[in-house]
N, C-alpha and C positions, 0 to 999 in steps of 0.2 A: 739757767743762763738766758732764758727767753725774756726779751724786753723790746717794745715796739721801736725804741730809739737807738738800738744798737744791734749790729749784725756780726756774726762770727762765721768766717769761712776758713776751712783748713785746706792748705795748698801743698803741692809737692808730691813726688812719686811715693814718698814714705810718710806723707801727711805731717811734714816736719815744720811747716810755717803756718801760724795762725794770723789771719787778717781780721783785725777788729775795726769795724767801721761805724762811726757815729752817723746815724741816719735821720737826723733832725734838721735837714738842710733848710727847710722853710723858716727855721728859727736860728739860722747860722750856726747850728749845732750847739746852741746854748745848753749848758749843763744843768739839768734838773737834779733834784735829790735822787729821784728814781733812777736816772741814768748813771749817776755816780755809784749808787749801790749795785746796779747791774754790772758796771765795770769791775767793781771789787769782786763780785761773785764769779764773773767770767774768768778773771785771772786766778782765782782760787780753784777753779774746776777745769782748767785746760786739759785736754786729752794727753795721755802719757807720751804719745808720739811727738808732740810739739816740742821743738828745740829753739825756736825764735818766733817773734811776733812783730807785726806792723800795726800801728794805729793810724787810721786815716779818717777823714771827714767827708761826708757826702756833699756834693755841690761845690760852690766857689770858695767856701771858707772851711778851714780846719775846725776852729772853735772860737766863738765870740765871747766865751766866758760864762759866768754864772747867770742863770735865768733869773733876772731881777724881779720877775713877776711872782717868784716864790719868796722874795725877801719880805717877810712879814714883820710885824712888831715883835721883837724878841727882847727878853731881859738878858742880863749878862750871862747867866747860867745857860740859857737856851742857846745863845750865840756861841758860847764856848763848846757846848756839846755838838753843835752843828759843824764847827770847824774841826773838831776831833774826828767826826765821821768822815770828813773829806781826807784828813790825814791818814786814817786807816785804809781808805780806798786807794789812794795814790801810793801808799807804801807797798801795796800788793803789785803795783806796776813796777816801781823801782826795785823792790826787794822780793819779787816774786820768783817763779821757777825758771823763767827764760829771759834772755835779753830782748829789749823792745826798741824798735826803730819807729820814730814818728815821721810821717809824710806830711809836711806843712805846706799850706797854700792859703792865700787870702788872709783873713783875720786870725791871728794867734794872740788873743787878747784876754787879760784878766785871768780867770780860771782856766782858759784854754792854754795860756802860757804856763800856768802851774802844772797842767797835765803834761804839756810838752817837756817841761823841765824834769819831770819824773821819769821820762824815757832815757835810754842810754845813748842813743844816737839820734840826731835830728837832721833831716834832709828838708831843705826849703826850696820852693821854686820862686821864680822872679816876681810872683804876685804877692808874696808873703809880706805881712807887716805885723809889728809887735807893739803892744801898748799895755799899760797898767792904769786904767782910768779910775781905780778905786779912790784915789786921793780926791778927785774932783767930785765924787759922789758921797763923800763923807764917811767912807768905810775903809777897811784895811784888808789886805790879802788874808785869806783864811784857809787856803788849801795847801799850805806848805811853801808858798812862794817866797816868804821872807827867809827861808832856810836854803832852798834850792837855787833860786834865781841869782842871788849874789855870788854863788859858786861858779856860775856861768859868766857873768858880766861884771861882777864887783858891786859892792854896796853903794858906791857913789853914783853909778849909772842908774841903779834901781831907784835910789832916792830922787834923782832928777826926773825919771819917768813918772813917779807917783806925785811929785810936787808940782811939776809943770805940765803934765799931760803929753810929754814928748812921745812921738811915734817914730819907730825905727822902720825903714824900708828893708827889703830883702838884702840888698848889698851891704848897707851899714850894719844890719843885724848880724850878718855872717862875720864881719870884721870885729864886731863887739863880742861875739862868742855865743850868740843864741843858737846857731846851727853849725854843724861841722861840714855840711855839703850845701852848695848852692847850684841849682840846675835850672834849665829853661822852663818856662811856663808849661804846666800840664804834665811834667815828667817826674814830679817828686815821688809819686807812688811807685812808678816803675823802678826808680833808683832805690827807694827804701826796700822794696821787695827783693831786688837783687842783692842788697846788703844782707837782708835777713836770711836769704838762702845761703849766702856765703858763711854767715855766722853759725848757721845750723850745722855746718860741716865740722866745726871745731869740737874738740873734746868737751863733753858737757861739764866736767869738773873744772876745766880752765875757764869756761864761760861763767860758771857759778862763782869762781874766785874773783873774776873781774867785776861781777855785779855786787857781790857781798863783801869781799875782803878789801878790794882796792879803795873804795870810798872811805872805809873805816881806817885803813892805814894812813890815808891822806889827812885824817883828823888827829892822828896820834903823835905824841912827841917822837922825835927821830929814833931814839933807842928802842921804844916800844914798836915803832913801825918796822924797824929792821928785824926784830924778833918775830913779829907776826908774819912778815914776808918769808922768813926762813921756814916757819911752820907750814905756810901754805905751799911754798915751793916743794918742800919735802913730800907733802901729801899728794900734790898734783903729779909729780914725776913718778910716784910709786904706782899710779893707776895702770892697769893692764893696757888700756887704750893708748896711754902716753908712751909706754915702752914699745908698743907696736909701731907707733908713728915715728919715733926716733930711729927704730930699726929700719923702717922703710927709707928714711932719709939717708942713713949711713950706707945702705945697700943700693942706693941709686934709684929707688922706686918713687921717691917724692920729689916734686918740683922744687928747684932752688929759687930764692928770692931774685926777682928781676926788676930792673929800673922801669917805672911805669911811663 
């Protein structure tokens, strides 16, 4: 899990939250192939105590995308294999062992937006801006963006961004669906960490179902989705931890939902 451009810190009394920080601030945390592979390896080897993670970027920017200095002359086969390598790495973020919260600030551009879209929850501060400049550079997204980003903002908005170079600021980005939370400048990490700590308290099987089953149910025809939902509901409620939590609620030991 060692790589000069990525840092792992395990937080919490029970070591339940992993903070994954891109540490290539001088390059606006541009994603090299080595960094992408290190990210994949890290999520494959998280300690067993970890139940949620935060991805953050060192310096004023979350991630400004692919390191274009590594974009060499490739034939079609090499380009395909490079894209598939990114797919495998970001799949370990989206469909890995724990929920992931992204702490966004500054540039969330190109491959950086692809990384953010692989996370489960996105917190943006007021400095955040989003862009997909691949269209103006004669290339196409290759890290899963054409699949994940339209699910956040719609295909029409993504087409507009790539064709025209449109940049979304933090406020417009939240309204479009890039982020679920918008917070003041400099507070995205604190909010993301607080959310990860809250998520880590959930029953692990419920978190796993939300990560792995919910997005697949959303892709299924309704009758298939209902059946999958029933299977997952039955499995989740049968877990000993679920039974204990329901018992605590019924016996008055668990807090009731309050208006925020």
